[in-house]
Kinemage of the C-alpha trace (Angstrom):
@kinemage 1
@onewidth
@group {chain A} dominant
@subgroup {mainchain}
@vectorlist {calphas} color= white
{ca met a 1} P -33.004 -58.304 94.225
{ca ser a 2} L -35.322 -60.387 96.051
{ca glu a 3} L -34.324 -63.716 97.682
{ca lys a 4} L -36.777 -65.508 95.739
{ca ser a 5} L -34.959 -64.590 92.367
{ca leu a 6} L -32.083 -67.039 93.298
{ca ser a 7} L -32.912 -70.849 93.504
{ca ala a 8} L -32.464 -72.316 96.902
{ca pro a 9} L -28.987 -74.429 95.929
{ca ile a 10} L -27.457 -71.286 94.625
{ca arg a 11} L -28.425 -69.255 98.170
{ca lys a 12} L -27.244 -72.320 100.020
{ca thr a 13} L -23.752 -72.044 98.393
{ca cys a 14} L -23.614 -68.074 98.607
{ca asp a 15} L -24.272 -68.562 102.235
{ca leu a 16} L -21.456 -71.214 102.225
{ca phe a 17} L -19.075 -68.884 100.986
{ca arg a 18} L -19.992 -66.337 103.510
{ca leu a 19} L -19.870 -68.871 106.457
{ca leu a 20} L -16.502 -69.944 105.307
{ca ala a 21} L -14.997 -66.585 104.986
{ca gly a 22} L -13.114 -65.704 108.445
{ca his a 23} L -11.986 -69.279 108.618
{ca val a 24} L -9.331 -69.615 105.772
{ca val a 25} L -6.490 -70.972 108.054
{ca ile a 26} L -8.074 -73.659 110.014
{ca gly a 27} L -11.304 -74.129 108.358
{ca leu a 28} L -14.504 -75.438 109.646
{ca ala a 29} L -15.643 -79.208 110.162
{ca pro a 30} L -18.446 -80.593 108.573
{ca gly a 31} L -20.639 -80.612 111.334
{ca glu a 32} L -19.816 -76.981 111.892
{ca ile a 33} L -20.762 -76.297 108.228
{ca ala a 34} L -23.898 -78.434 108.481
{ca lys a 35} L -25.139 -76.622 111.828
{ca gly a 36} L -23.965 -73.056 110.414
{ca leu a 37} L -25.997 -73.655 107.395
{ca asp a 38} L -29.002 -75.570 108.767
{ca val a 39} L -28.461 -78.620 106.429
{ca ser a 40} L -27.811 -82.042 106.927
{ca pro a 41} L -24.005 -83.785 107.363
{ca ser a 42} L -24.910 -85.462 103.857
{ca trp a 43} L -25.477 -82.061 102.077
{ca val a 44} L -22.063 -81.130 103.099
{ca ser a 45} L -20.238 -84.638 102.181
{ca val a 46} L -22.506 -84.545 98.759
{ca asn a 47} L -21.622 -80.974 97.895
{ca leu a 48} L -18.436 -79.715 98.826
{ca pro a 49} L -16.055 -82.198 97.082
{ca pro a 50} L -17.335 -81.792 93.597
{ca leu a 51} L -17.510 -77.815 94.502
{ca ala a 52} L -13.797 -78.191 95.325
{ca ser a 53} L -12.776 -79.933 92.433
{ca glu a 54} L -14.962 -78.429 89.607
{ca thr a 55} L -14.534 -74.696 90.865
{ca gly a 56} L -11.833 -74.659 93.315
{ca phe a 57} L -13.930 -72.134 95.232
{ca val a 58} L -13.644 -74.373 98.513
{ca glu a 59} L -11.148 -76.918 99.669
{ca gln a 60} L -10.252 -79.200 102.052
{ca val a 61} L -7.453 -78.400 104.331
{ca pro a 62} L -4.448 -80.458 103.686
{ca gly a 63} L -4.263 -83.308 106.510
{ca thr a 64} L -7.823 -82.772 107.942
{ca asn a 65} L -11.320 -83.292 107.104
{ca arg a 66} L -12.008 -79.304 107.535
{ca trp a 67} L -13.007 -77.144 104.787
{ca arg a 68} L -11.989 -73.305 103.951
{ca leu a 69} L -12.474 -71.037 101.132
{ca gly a 70} L -10.456 -71.811 98.067
{ca pro a 71} L -7.750 -70.148 96.089
{ca ala a 72} L -10.026 -69.542 92.947
{ca leu a 73} L -12.175 -67.459 95.397
{ca ala a 74} L -9.815 -65.611 96.653
{ca arg a 75} L -8.228 -64.602 93.098
{ca ile a 76} L -11.464 -63.097 92.589
{ca gly a 77} L -11.388 -61.024 95.431
{ca ile a 78} L -7.576 -60.202 94.572
{ca thr a 79} L -8.398 -59.351 90.972
{ca thr a 80} L -11.273 -57.044 91.857
{ca ala a 81} L -9.088 -55.026 94.564
{ca thr a 82} L -6.506 -54.594 92.075
{ca glu a 83} L -8.764 -53.496 89.417
{ca leu a 84} L -10.402 -51.131 91.889
{ca asn a 85} L -6.804 -49.802 92.998
{ca ala a 86} L -5.919 -49.089 89.533
{ca ala a 87} L -9.197 -47.026 88.934
{ca arg a 88} L -8.407 -45.273 92.010
{ca gln a 89} L -4.968 -44.125 90.689
{ca asn a 90} L -6.319 -43.204 87.441
{ca leu a 91} L -8.895 -40.941 88.962
{ca asp a 92} L -6.140 -39.568 91.388
{ca asp a 93} L -4.171 -38.410 88.525
{ca leu a 94} L -6.845 -36.987 86.468
{ca ser a 95} L -7.855 -35.115 89.782
{ca arg a 96} L -4.430 -33.542 90.083
{ca arg a 97} L -4.425 -32.635 86.373
{ca tyr a 98} L -7.532 -30.892 86.690
{ca ala a 99} L -6.551 -29.316 90.057
{ca thr a 100} L -3.435 -27.571 88.436
{ca pro a 101} L -4.141 -23.852 88.122
{ca leu a 102} L -3.731 -21.940 84.711
């Protein structure tokens, strides 16, 4: 897929998720996010609160001004991993059935 196929706001939001990955425990400060994404601090203050309240994909670390990935985004990853594990089990079962000599 060409980078030009995504709009700039969607690309920047995906970059935000990648930036926050690995910072789930303590999160990142708004200035760190702005620097990491090469955006203005106002971009962070305008976009993160509605992204948190409307999607749950990010959240503010309680009692701080720091941000991290939210539970909704983590649930997507967990659901995907669960589905892949179930598919692997089904394939392993099928493989064992076919591997048994007649």
